[in-house]
C-alpha positions in Angstrom: -11.6 -21.2 -33.3 -14.1 -20.9 -30.3 -13.5 -19.4 -26.9 -14.8 -20.7 -23.7 -14.0 -19.5 -20.1 -12.6 -21.4 -17.3 -12.3 -20.4 -13.6 -8.7 -19.4 -13.1 -8.2 -16.9 -10.3 -9.6 -17.9 -7.0 -11.0 -15.3 -4.5 -7.8 -15.4 -2.4 -5.8 -14.3 -5.4 -8.3 -11.6 -6.6 -9.0 -10.2 -3.2 -5.2 -10.1 -2.4 -4.4 -8.6 -5.8 -6.9 -5.8 -5.4 -6.0 -5.4 -1.7 -2.5 -4.8 -2.6 -3.4 -2.2 -5.3 -5.6 -0.3 -2.8 -2.9 -0.4 -0.1 -0.2 0.8 -2.5 -2.3 3.6 -3.9 -3.5 4.6 -0.6 0.1 4.8 0.9 1.9 6.1 -2.2 -0.7 8.8 -3.2 -3.1 9.6 -0.4 -1.4 9.1 3.1 1.3 11.1 4.6 4.3 9.0 5.2 4.5 7.8 8.7 1.0 8.7 9.7 -1.3 6.1 11.3 -3.1 5.1 8.2 0.1 4.7 6.2 1.5 2.3 8.8 -1.7 0.3 9.2 -2.0 0.0 5.3 1.6 -1.2 5.2 1.1 -3.8 7.9 -2.1 -4.9 6.1 0.0 -5.3 2.8 2.7 -7.4 4.5 -0.1 -9.7 6.0 -1.7 -10.0 2.4 1.8 -10.8 0.9 2.3 -13.5 3.5 -1.1 -15.0 2.8 -0.1 -15.0 -0.8 3.3 -16.7 -0.1 1.5 -19.6 1.9 -1.3 -19.8 -0.9 1.4 -20.4 -3.4 2.1 -23.7 -1.7 -1.4 -24.8 -0.7 -3.7 -23.0 -3.1 -5.2 -24.3 -6.4 -2.7 -25.0 -9.3 -2.8 -21.5 -11.0 -1.9 -19.8 -7.6 1.0 -22.2 -6.9 4.5 -21.1 -7.3 5.5 -24.2 -9.2 2.9 -23.3 -11.9 4.6 -20.2 -13.0 7.9 -19.9 -11.3 10.1 -18.1 -13.8 12.8 -20.6 -14.4 15.5 -19.6 -17.0 14.1 -22.0 -19.7 10.6 -20.6 -19.2 11.8 -16.9 -19.4 13.9 -17.8 -22.5 11.0 -19.5 -24.4 8.7 -16.5 -23.5 11.2 -14.0 -24.6 11.7 -15.8 -28.0 7.9 -15.9 -28.5 7.7 -12.3 -27.8 10.5 -11.2 -30.1 9.2 -13.4 -32.9 5.9 -11.8 -32.6 4.3 -15.0 -31.3 2.2 -15.5 -28.4 2.7 -18.0 -25.5 -0.8 -18.7 -24.3 -0.9 -19.8 -20.7 -3.9 -19.7 -18.6 -1.9 -18.4 -15.5 1.0 -16.1 -15.3 3.4 -15.9 -18.2 7.1 -16.3 -17.3 7.8 -12.7 -17.4 4.5 -11.8 -15.8 5.4 -14.3 -12.9 8.8 -12.7 -12.6 7.3 -9.2 -12.3 4.7 -10.4 -9.8 7.4 -11.9 -7.6 9.4 -8.7 -7.7 6.4 -6.7 -6.8 5.6 -9.0 -3.9 9.2 -8.8 -2.7 9.2 -5.0 -2.8 6.0 -4.9 -0.9 7.4 -7.0 1.8 10.5 -4.9 1.8 8.5 -1.8 2.3 6.9 -3.3 5.3 10.2 -4.3 6.8 11.9 -0.9 5.9 8.9 1.1 7.3 9.0 -0.9 10.5 12.7 -0.1 10.7 11.9 3.6 10.2 9.7 3.4 13.3 12.6 1.9 15.2 15.1 4.7 13.7 16.7 5.1 17.2 18.4 1.6 16.6 20.1 3.0 13.6 21.6 6.1 15.4 19.5 8.5 13.5 20.6 7.2 10.1 18.6 7.9 7.1 19.3 4.5 5.3 16.0 2.8 6.2 14.1 6.0 4.9 16.1 5.9 1.8 15.5 2.3 1.2 12.0 2.6 1.8 11.6 5.5 -0.6 13.6 3.7 -3.3 11.4 0.6 -3.0 8.3 2.6 -3.2 9.3 4.4 -6.3 10.6 1.0 -7.9 7.2 -0.6 -7.0 5.4 2.3 -8.6 7.3 1.9 -11.9 7.0 -2.0 -11.8 3.3 -1.5 -11.3 3.1 0.8 -14.3 4.9 -1.8 -16.4 2.4 -4.5 -15.1 -0.6 -2.4 -16.2 1.0 -1.5 -19.5 1.9 -5.2 -20.2 -1.6 -6.4 -19.2 -3.1 -3.8 -21.6 -0.7 -4.5 -24.4 -1.2 -8.3 -24.1 -5.0 -7.7 -23.8 -4.9 -5.9 -27.2 -2.5 -8.6 -28.7 -4.6 -11.5 -27.6 -8.0 -9.8 -27.9 -8.7 -10.7 -24.3 -9.4 -8.3 -21.4 -6.7 -9.7 -19.0 -7.5 -7.1 -16.3 -11.1 -8.2 -16.3 -10.1 -11.6 -15.6 -8.6 -10.5 -12.2 -12.0 -9.2 -11.4 -14.1 -12.2 -12.5 -11.6 -14.9 -11.9 -12.4 -16.3 -15.4 -10.1 -16.4 -18.5 -10.6 -17.6 -22.0 -9.4 -21.0 -23.0 -8.8 -21.3 -26.8 -9.4 -24.4 -28.7 -10.1 -25.6 -32.2 
C-alpha cells in the first residue's frame, strides 16, 4: 500500500482553526475575565465562527457541512467501526469528529453571546445567570477541546498518520493499493 497526500484543509479552515485555539487559550488561561483583551478575543472568536459557518456553505467540499454532517447513520457506522477495532478512513472529518467540531463551534458562539450579555448585566437585574452560563460553557469547551486533542492523537497512532500536522500543512494522506 502506498501513501500520497492530497490538499484537504484550505487556508480559511486552517487559519480559523488555529485562531480559535489561540483565542480560547488566551481567554481561558491568560486573560482576566471581563478585561479588554478578553472581550476583544471573544468578539474575534465569534467573527471566526461566523466565517466558518458561511464557509461551510460556500467553501470547498471538505469544508462543507454536507460533507461531514453527523447524521445518525454516519454516527452509527463510525461507532460500529470503532467498537470492532476497524477504521473509517475519511479524508475530512469523521462523523464523531464532525459532531465534536460542531459542538465546539456552538459553545464558542455561546460564549460570545453570554459574554456580551454579561456586559449588559443591568438588563438582567443583577442576575448571575449569564455569568454562570458563560463559565459552564467555557469549562465545557475546555473539556471538549481536551477530548478533541486526545482523539486526534489516538487516531494518529492508530492510523499511523499525524492528523494534527495536517491542520498545519493542509495535506492529508490518501491511501490506495
